[in-house]
N, C-alpha and C positions, 0 to 999 in steps of 0.2 A: 719782357722779363719782369717778373714780380718777386719780391722778397716778403715772406710772411714769417712770423714767429709764433711759437706755441705760447699759450698763456703762462706756462712755467718760466719761459725765457723772459717774457715781459715783466713778470713779477721779480725775477732775479735782477734785471736791469734797473728796475725802480728801487729795489733794496740796495743795489750797488752804490747808488748815490750816497745813501746814509752811511754805508760801510766805509767808503773812501773818506768821508768827512770825519766820522767818529774815530777812525784809526789814524787821523791826522795826515793822510796823504795830501790833503788839500786844506788850506787854512779857512776857506770860505765854502759854504755849501753850494753857492752859485758856481764856483769853480769845478766842484765835483759833478754838478749837474751838466755843465758844459762839456766836461770830459766824456761823460756817458753819452750825451747827445751826439758828440762828434764821432764816437765809436759806432753808434747806431747808424749815423749817416754814411760813414765809410763802408760799413758792411752792406747797407742797402744799395749804395751807388757803385760799389766795386767788386762785389762778390763774384759776379759772372766773369770778371776780368782776371781774377786771381787764379793762380794754379791751385788745384786741389788734389788731395790724396785720399785714398780710402781710409776711413776711420778704423782704428784697431777694434778688435772684438770686445774689449773692455767697455767701449762706449755703446754697445748694442742695447744697454739698459735704457737709452734715450731714443732709440729707433734703429731699425735694421737697415743694412746697406747704406750707411751714411758716408759722407765725405767730410773733409774739413779743409778750411783755408785759414791762413794766418794774417794777422793785421798788427803790425808793429806800431805801438803808440809812443814809445820812447826807448832809451837805451836799455832799460831794465825790463820792460814789459811787452810781451807779445800776446795778443788775444787770439783765441781760436774759435771760429764759428763752425759748429758741426751741423750738417744739414742733409736733407734728402732733396733730390731734384725730380720734378715731375713735368710732364707735358700735359696741358689741359686740352679740352676738346677743340680749342681754336689754335692748337699747336704753339701756344705761348709757354715758355719755360717758367716754372714756378719753383722757387727755392724756399724750402721750409726749414727755418732755423730751429733746431730741436734742443741745442745745448750750447752754452758759451762758457769758456774757461780761459785761463791764462797760463803762462809758463810757470808761474809760481805755484800753481795748483796741480797741473796735469802734464807738464813737460816730460816727466819720467815715463809716463804711460805711452807717450808718443815715440820717444826715443827707443824704448825697449821693444817696440813692435817692429822696428826696422830690421 
């Protein structure tokens, strides 16, 4: 199993460090960096183990036939990794992360689709 991210997701995660620090979610930039690194590690190491659901049509703008899995980071925040799943020529499963969001931004789009 391999987990890859699109360039847009990589850029977002890099920007997220600055956003979290500038909006004072973290008092130190190093803390924001560790938070994002931990999120990335959790997704890369646990995505295949997490239950996943089909992504609502709203998210087709990031890729067709996607799924999403949730990752709780604290009491207030759940992150969602939206991905497509492939099997390569060696029968290895590849997860391609196409979009990442959290409950503060997109929860209503997930709930309304149920």
